[in-house]
LOROZA-741924 format. One record per atom (N, C-alpha, C): residue number from 0; atom name; x, y, z. Coordinates in nm, 3 decimals. Example, Ala and Ser with C-alpha at 12.3 -4.5 7.8 and 13.67 -1.06 7.14 Angstrom:
<nodes>
<k=0&a=N&px=1.319&py=-0.569&pz=0.780> $
<k=0&a=CA&px=1.230&py=-0.450&pz=0.780> $
<k=0&a=C&px=1.320&py=-0.330&pz=0.780> $
<k=1&a=N&px=1.285&py=-0.225&pz=0.708> $
<k=1&a=CA&px=1.367&py=-0.106&pz=0.714> $
<k=1&a=C&px=1.290&py=0.003&pz=0.787> $
</nodes>
This chain:
<nodes>
<k=0&a=N&px=10.620&py=8.773&pz=10.864> $
<k=0&a=CA&px=10.590&py=8.627&pz=10.875> $
<k=0&a=C&px=10.699&py=8.605&pz=11.046> $
<k=1&a=N&px=10.607&py=8.549&pz=11.068> $
<k=1&a=CA&px=10.644&py=8.483&pz=11.269> $
<k=1&a=C&px=10.791&py=8.351&pz=11.207> $
<k=2&a=N&px=10.844&py=8.320&pz=11.289> $
<k=2&a=CA&px=10.908&py=8.252&pz=11.286> $
<k=2&a=C&px=10.983&py=8.232&pz=11.360> $
<k=3&a=N&px=10.930&py=8.060&pz=11.412> $
<k=3&a=CA&px=10.911&py=8.000&pz=11.509> $
<k=3&a=C&px=11.126&py=7.934&pz=11.572> $
<k=4&a=N&px=11.193&py=7.955&pz=11.602> $
<k=4&a=CA&px=11.300&py=7.815&pz=11.650> $
<k=4&a=C&px=11.255&py=7.672&pz=11.667> $
<k=5&a=N&px=11.317&py=7.613&pz=11.554> $
<k=5&a=CA&px=11.258&py=7.438&pz=11.551> $
<k=5&a=C&px=11.278&py=7.369&pz=11.652> $
<k=6&a=N&px=11.342&py=7.447&pz=11.724> $
<k=6&a=CA&px=11.413&py=7.355&pz=11.889> $
<k=6&a=C&px=11.326&py=7.385&pz=12.019> $
<k=7&a=N&px=11.166&py=7.515&pz=11.907> $
<k=7&a=CA&px=11.151&py=7.494&pz=12.066> $
<k=7&a=C&px=11.030&py=7.483&pz=12.045> $
<k=8&a=N&px=11.002&py=7.329&pz=11.949> $
<k=8&a=CA&px=10.820&py=7.304&pz=11.865> $
<k=8&a=C&px=10.834&py=7.147&pz=11.893> $
<k=9&a=N&px=10.728&py=7.104&pz=11.950> $
<k=9&a=CA&px=10.722&py=6.980&pz=11.983> $
<k=9&a=C&px=10.794&py=6.860&pz=11.858> $
<k=10&a=N&px=10.847&py=6.794&pz=11.964> $
<k=10&a=CA&px=10.906&py=6.629&pz=11.876> $
<k=10&a=C&px=10.798&py=6.631&pz=11.735> $
<k=11&a=N&px=10.687&py=6.558&pz=11.700> $
<k=11&a=CA&px=10.629&py=6.550&pz=11.573> $
<k=11&a=C&px=10.620&py=6.672&pz=11.511> $
<k=12&a=N&px=10.598&py=6.794&pz=11.558> $
<k=12&a=CA&px=10.626&py=6.880&pz=11.463> $
<k=12&a=C&px=10.706&py=6.889&pz=11.383> $
<k=13&a=N&px=10.845&py=6.924&pz=11.506> $
<k=13&a=CA&px=10.969&py=6.944&pz=11.429> $
<k=13&a=C&px=10.984&py=6.779&pz=11.354> $
<k=14&a=N&px=10.911&py=6.654&pz=11.336> $
<k=14&a=CA&px=10.953&py=6.583&pz=11.226> $
<k=14&a=C&px=10.910&py=6.568&pz=11.126> $
<k=15&a=N&px=10.747&py=6.675&pz=11.127> $
<k=15&a=CA&px=10.713&py=6.712&pz=11.006> $
<k=15&a=C&px=10.759&py=6.791&pz=10.970> $
<k=16&a=N&px=10.841&py=6.896&pz=10.984> $
<k=16&a=CA&px=10.925&py=6.970&pz=10.960> $
<k=16&a=C&px=11.041&py=6.961&pz=10.889> $
<k=17&a=N&px=11.096&py=6.827&pz=10.975> $
<k=17&a=CA&px=11.220&py=6.780&pz=10.839> $
<k=17&a=C&px=11.134&py=6.671&pz=10.749> $
<k=18&a=N&px=11.030&py=6.593&pz=10.790> $
<k=18&a=CA&px=11.004&py=6.542&pz=10.635> $
<k=18&a=C&px=10.966&py=6.637&pz=10.510> $
<k=19&a=N&px=10.920&py=6.798&pz=10.532> $
<k=19&a=CA&px=10.896&py=6.871&pz=10.420> $
<k=19&a=C&px=11.026&py=6.929&pz=10.378> $
<k=20&a=N&px=11.114&py=6.934&pz=10.471> $
<k=20&a=CA&px=11.262&py=6.950&pz=10.438> $
<k=20&a=C&px=11.361&py=6.893&pz=10.340> $
<k=21&a=N&px=11.341&py=6.738&pz=10.407> $
<k=21&a=CA&px=11.438&py=6.671&pz=10.328> $
<k=21&a=C&px=11.328&py=6.643&pz=10.193> $
<k=22&a=N&px=11.189&py=6.607&pz=10.222> $
<k=22&a=CA&px=11.105&py=6.565&pz=10.062> $
<k=22&a=C&px=11.069&py=6.623&pz=10.011> $
<k=23&a=N&px=11.030&py=6.713&pz=10.026> $
<k=23&a=CA&px=10.908&py=6.825&pz=9.963> $
<k=23&a=C&px=10.825&py=6.787&pz=9.980> $
<k=24&a=N&px=10.770&py=6.709&pz=10.108> $
<k=24&a=CA&px=10.618&py=6.698&pz=10.125> $
<k=24&a=C&px=10.562&py=6.820&pz=10.145> $
<k=25&a=N&px=10.427&py=6.770&pz=10.084> $
<k=25&a=CA&px=10.274&py=6.852&pz=10.188> $
<k=25&a=C&px=10.261&py=6.812&pz=10.328> $
<k=26&a=N&px=10.214&py=6.933&pz=10.427> $
<k=26&a=CA&px=10.143&py=6.815&pz=10.486> $
<k=26&a=C&px=10.060&py=6.938&pz=10.547> $
<k=27&a=N&px=9.940&py=6.885&pz=10.564> $
<k=27&a=CA&px=9.834&py=6.932&pz=10.655> $
<k=27&a=C&px=9.818&py=6.932&pz=10.795> $
<k=28&a=N&px=9.814&py=6.987&pz=10.821> $
<k=28&a=CA&px=9.792&py=7.051&pz=10.961> $
<k=28&a=C&px=9.659&py=7.063&pz=10.999> $
<k=29&a=N&px=9.550&py=6.897&pz=11.081> $
<k=29&a=CA&px=9.419&py=6.962&pz=11.115> $
<k=29&a=C&px=9.370&py=6.978&pz=11.229> $
<k=30&a=N&px=9.248&py=7.014&pz=11.318> $
<k=30&a=CA&px=9.126&py=7.048&pz=11.397> $
<k=30&a=C&px=9.043&py=6.932&pz=11.362> $
<k=31&a=N&px=8.964&py=6.918&pz=11.476> $
<k=31&a=CA&px=8.798&py=6.867&pz=11.453> $
<k=31&a=C&px=8.739&py=6.894&pz=11.290> $
<k=32&a=N&px=8.738&py=6.986&pz=11.301> $
<k=32&a=CA&px=8.661&py=7.081&pz=11.200> $
<k=32&a=C&px=8.737&py=7.066&pz=11.033> $
<k=33&a=N&px=8.852&py=7.026&pz=11.033> $
<k=33&a=CA&px=8.944&py=7.024&pz=10.895> $
<k=33&a=C&px=9.049&py=7.025&pz=10.916> $
<k=34&a=N&px=9.112&py=7.077&pz=10.807> $
<k=34&a=CA&px=9.209&py=7.125&pz=10.805> $
<k=34&a=C&px=9.242&py=7.286&pz=10.831> $
<k=35&a=N&px=9.356&py=7.318&pz=10.884> $
<k=35&a=CA&px=9.361&py=7.460&pz=10.906> $
<k=35&a=C&px=9.475&py=7.531&pz=10.862> $
<k=36&a=N&px=9.542&py=7.479&pz=10.891> $
<k=36&a=CA&px=9.724&py=7.539&pz=10.761> $
<k=36&a=C&px=9.800&py=7.386&pz=10.688> $
<k=37&a=N&px=9.946&py=7.456&pz=10.680> $
<k=37&a=CA&px=9.967&py=7.405&pz=10.602> $
<k=37&a=C&px=10.130&py=7.401&pz=10.581> $
<k=38&a=N&px=10.202&py=7.273&pz=10.627> $
<k=38&a=CA&px=10.364&py=7.243&pz=10.578> $
<k=38&a=C&px=10.403&py=7.273&pz=10.453> $
<k=39&a=N&px=10.493&py=7.394&pz=10.429> $
<k=39&a=CA&px=10.494&py=7.357&pz=10.226> $
<k=39&a=C&px=10.677&py=7.350&pz=10.249> $
<k=40&a=N&px=10.743&py=7.322&pz=10.182> $
<k=40&a=CA&px=10.809&py=7.386&pz=10.137> $
<k=40&a=C&px=10.899&py=7.502&pz=10.103> $
<k=41&a=N&px=10.975&py=7.581&pz=10.179> $
<k=41&a=CA&px=10.984&py=7.737&pz=10.133> $
<k=41&a=C&px=10.961&py=7.776&pz=9.994> $
<k=42&a=N&px=11.061&py=7.707&pz=9.953> $
<k=42&a=CA&px=11.028&py=7.688&pz=9.791> $
<k=42&a=C&px=10.876&py=7.727&pz=9.706> $
<k=43&a=N&px=10.770&py=7.655&pz=9.790> $
<k=43&a=CA&px=10.687&py=7.656&pz=9.691> $
<k=43&a=C&px=10.557&py=7.764&pz=9.815> $
<k=44&a=N&px=10.635&py=7.836&pz=9.868> $
<k=44&a=CA&px=10.534&py=7.926&pz=9.927> $
<k=44&a=C&px=10.604&py=8.125&pz=9.877> $
<k=45&a=N&px=10.717&py=8.031&pz=9.864> $
<k=45&a=CA&px=10.791&py=8.149&pz=9.777> $
<k=45&a=C&px=10.696&py=8.140&pz=9.625> $
<k=46&a=N&px=10.672&py=8.099&pz=9.630> $
<k=46&a=CA&px=10.601&py=8.085&pz=9.456> $
<k=46&a=C&px=10.539&py=8.158&pz=9.474> $
<k=47&a=N&px=10.470&py=8.072&pz=9.565> $
<k=47&a=CA&px=10.265&py=8.137&pz=9.602> $
<k=47&a=C&px=10.287&py=8.269&pz=9.586> $
<k=48&a=N&px=10.437&py=8.363&pz=9.677> $
<k=48&a=CA&px=10.407&py=8.484&pz=9.665> $
<k=48&a=C&px=10.369&py=8.522&pz=9.589> $
<k=49&a=N&px=10.502&py=8.587&pz=9.460> $
<k=49&a=CA&px=10.527&py=8.575&pz=9.316> $
<k=49&a=C&px=10.387&py=8.572&pz=9.225> $
<k=50&a=N&px=10.319&py=8.461&pz=9.304> $
<k=50&a=CA&px=10.165&py=8.445&pz=9.196> $
<k=50&a=C&px=10.132&py=8.538&pz=9.234> $
<k=51&a=N&px=10.054&py=8.530&pz=9.360> $
<k=51&a=CA&px=10.004&py=8.605&pz=9.409> $
<k=51&a=C&px=10.066&py=8.796&pz=9.397> $
<k=52&a=N&px=10.152&py=8.800&pz=9.423> $
<k=52&a=CA&px=10.185&py=8.903&pz=9.369> $
<k=52&a=C&px=10.224&py=8.986&pz=9.204> $
<k=53&a=N&px=10.178&py=8.864&pz=9.140> $
<k=53&a=CA&px=10.105&py=8.880&pz=8.997> $
<k=53&a=C&px=9.978&py=8.933&pz=8.946> $
<k=54&a=N&px=9.925&py=8.835&pz=9.049> $
<k=54&a=CA&px=9.770&py=8.874&pz=9.011> $
<k=54&a=C&px=9.736&py=8.952&pz=9.071> $
<k=55&a=N&px=9.783&py=8.993&pz=9.185> $
<k=55&a=CA&px=9.819&py=9.180&pz=9.244> $
<k=55&a=C&px=9.806&py=9.300&pz=9.112> $
<k=56&a=N&px=9.927&py=9.251&pz=9.062> $
<k=56&a=CA&px=9.960&py=9.388&pz=8.970> $
<k=56&a=C&px=9.889&py=9.390&pz=8.819> $
<k=57&a=N&px=9.875&py=9.280&pz=8.794> $
<k=57&a=CA&px=9.703&py=9.241&pz=8.672> $
<k=57&a=C&px=9.616&py=9.403&pz=8.674> $
<k=58&a=N&px=9.552&py=9.265&pz=8.859> $
<k=58&a=CA&px=9.444&py=9.383&pz=8.900> $
<k=58&a=C&px=9.451&py=9.476&pz=8.938> $
<k=59&a=N&px=9.603&py=9.513&pz=8.943> $
<k=59&a=CA&px=9.662&py=9.714&pz=8.951> $
<k=59&a=C&px=9.636&py=9.791&pz=8.832> $
<k=60&a=N&px=9.717&py=9.693&pz=8.701> $
<k=60&a=CA&px=9.668&py=9.737&pz=8.564> $
<k=60&a=C&px=9.550&py=9.780&pz=8.522> $
<k=61&a=N&px=9.473&py=9.671&pz=8.529> $
<k=61&a=CA&px=9.307&py=9.654&pz=8.493> $
<k=61&a=C&px=9.243&py=9.765&pz=8.570> $
<k=62&a=N&px=9.270&py=9.818&pz=8.690> $
<k=62&a=CA&px=9.188&py=9.949&pz=8.762> $
<k=62&a=C&px=9.249&py=10.099&pz=8.698> $
<k=63&a=N&px=9.371&py=10.047&pz=8.632> $
<k=63&a=CA&px=9.422&py=10.209&pz=8.622> $
<k=63&a=C&px=9.381&py=10.189&pz=8.419> $
<k=64&a=N&px=9.358&py=10.158&pz=8.405> $
<k=64&a=CA&px=9.368&py=10.096&pz=8.205> $
<k=64&a=C&px=9.202&py=10.168&pz=8.236> $
<k=65&a=N&px=9.106&py=10.120&pz=8.330> $
<k=65&a=CA&px=8.966&py=10.197&pz=8.373> $
<k=65&a=C&px=8.973&py=10.364&pz=8.351> $
<k=66&a=N&px=9.074&py=10.405&pz=8.420> $
<k=66&a=CA&px=9.066&py=10.584&pz=8.380> $
<k=66&a=C&px=8.990&py=10.540&pz=8.551> $
<k=67&a=N&px=8.970&py=10.754&pz=8.523> $
<k=67&a=CA&px=8.919&py=10.799&pz=8.657> $
<k=67&a=C&px=8.955&py=10.779&pz=8.709> $
<k=68&a=N&px=8.989&py=10.873&pz=8.840> $
<k=68&a=CA&px=9.038&py=11.008&pz=8.925> $
<k=68&a=C&px=9.144&py=10.871&pz=9.017> $
<k=69&a=N&px=9.360&py=10.854&pz=9.059> $
<k=69&a=CA&px=9.347&py=10.826&pz=9.102> $
<k=69&a=C&px=9.387&py=10.841&pz=9.202> $
<k=70&a=N&px=9.373&py=10.788&pz=9.330> $
<k=70&a=CA&px=9.334&py=10.880&pz=9.487> $
<k=70&a=C&px=9.496&py=10.811&pz=9.541> $
<k=71&a=N&px=9.594&py=10.936&pz=9.552> $
<k=71&a=CA&px=9.698&py=10.862&pz=9.641> $
<k=71&a=C&px=9.684&py=10.757&pz=9.807> $
<k=72&a=N&px=9.785&py=10.725&pz=9.758> $
<k=72&a=CA&px=9.746&py=10.607&pz=9.913> $
<k=72&a=C&px=9.758&py=10.697&pz=10.070> $
<k=73&a=N&px=9.836&py=10.797&pz=10.031> $
<k=73&a=CA&px=9.823&py=10.904&pz=10.179> $
<k=73&a=C&px=9.662&py=10.958&pz=10.191> $
<k=74&a=N&px=9.606&py=10.991&pz=10.056> $
<k=74&a=CA&px=9.522&py=11.054&pz=10.070> $
<k=74&a=C&px=9.433&py=10.956&pz=10.153> $
<k=75&a=N&px=9.390&py=10.790&pz=10.037> $
<k=75&a=CA&px=9.344&py=10.692&pz=10.131> $
<k=75&a=C&px=9.320&py=10.664&pz=10.284> $
<k=76&a=N&px=9.449&py=10.694&pz=10.362> $
<k=76&a=CA&px=9.542&py=10.656&pz=10.482> $
<k=76&a=C&px=9.470&py=10.729&pz=10.551> $
<k=77&a=N&px=9.437&py=10.852&pz=10.526> $
<k=77&a=CA&px=9.398&py=10.950&pz=10.607> $
<k=77&a=C&px=9.244&py=10.916&pz=10.611> $
<k=78&a=N&px=9.147&py=10.924&pz=10.520> $
<k=78&a=CA&px=9.036&py=10.915&pz=10.515> $
<k=78&a=C&px=8.957&py=10.749&pz=10.585> $
<k=79&a=N&px=9.105&py=10.648&pz=10.640> $
<k=79&a=CA&px=9.008&py=10.582&pz=10.675> $
<k=79&a=C&px=9.118&py=10.534&pz=10.784> $
<k=80&a=N&px=9.151&py=10.633&pz=10.851> $
<k=80&a=CA&px=9.241&py=10.675&pz=10.987> $
<k=80&a=C&px=9.318&py=10.496&pz=10.994> $
<k=81&a=N&px=9.402&py=10.551&pz=10.922> $
<k=81&a=CA&px=9.507&py=10.376&pz=10.927> $
<k=81&a=C&px=9.646&py=10.452&pz=10.971> $
</nodes>
């Protein structure tokens, strides 16, 4: 995750971050074509990451339950030139 010192960002964004930190507000960041990002409390981000991990684990468990050949990650990386 990219980290930026709060003193290096414009005042308007700093004020938005302060609002998120002090009130737990969620703030959307928009361009002319709509929302592109959001500012959320760190606790919200951590919760979203835990939920994503659970979903990934369930998908992995389901794939393993199907049976079939298990291909080691090192073999996959080599095959894909990663």
